[in-house]
N, C-alpha and C positions, 0 to 999 in steps of 0.2 A: 268402271270407268272407261277402262279401254275396250271392254266388251263393247260397250254401246257406241264408242268411236267407230269400232270395226266393222259394226254390224248395224246397218241402217235401220232394221226393224227387228230387234231381239224378240226372240220367243221364249220369254220367261211367264212363269204362272203368276197370278195377281198376288198370290201369296208372297213370293219372293220379292216383287215390286214392291209391296207394301213393306216389307221387312229392309228393303234398299232404301226406301225412302225415309224411314225411320231412322236407320243407322246413319244416313249422310245428315239428317237433322240433328241428332245427339252428337255427332263429330263437327258440327257447325259449318258444314259445305251445303249452305241454304239454296244456293242456286240449283244445285243438283237435286236437292231434294224438293224443292219447289216444283221442278219439272217432272218428277216421278209421281208426285202426289197429284199435279194436275193431268197427268196421264191415266192415272188410275179414276180419277173424277170423269173423265171423258170416255173411257173404254169399259170400266165396271164400276159404276157408282155405287151399286148394291152389295158389292163385296164386303164382307163382314170385317176386314180389317182397315177399311178406308178412314172410318172415324179416329182410330187409333193413330193413323198416318197424319191426319190433319192435326190432330192434338198434339203431337210430337213436334210438327213443324211450327205450330203456333206456339209452342213452348219455347222453341228454340229462337224463333225470332224476338220474342219478349225478352229473353235472356241475353240475346246479341244487340239489344236496345234499338230494335226495329219495332216500335210500339204499334204503330198503324198497321203493319202487315201482319204482325202477331194476333193482333184484335181481330183483323180481317178474317184470318184462318178460324180462330175461335167461332167467330160469329156465323162463318160459312157451315162449320160443323154443326153448331145448334140448329141453323135454319134446315139442313138437309136431313140431319139425324137426330131430331129433338128427343127421342126415346133412348137414345144409347146413353150408356153409363159415362162415355166419354164428355157428352155433353153437359153432364152436371160438373163434371171436372174442369171444363171449359168455362162454365159460369163462375164458378168459384174463383177461376184465375184472373176472368173479367172484372170481377168485383175486387180482387186485391191489387189488381193493376190500375184501376181508377183513381 
């Protein structure tokens, strides 16, 4: 977070960004996680770890009681990456959250 504050345009690899997004999601820092996942979707949407980052954010939002935002993340995941293994997990999560 300090690095992001000091550096206007950090030069991290998509792999590191996806790991950071997932770590922020798991830690409950959802604002930071959401910013990172949104940046990944804008800059490298075809990167292999993006579905996992979306899944982690969706799970974290559901866990935090942010049902609408969590379901939106899961829907976005399945809409953009319908063949990914994460999409099946997202479908199961959506069913159990309904």
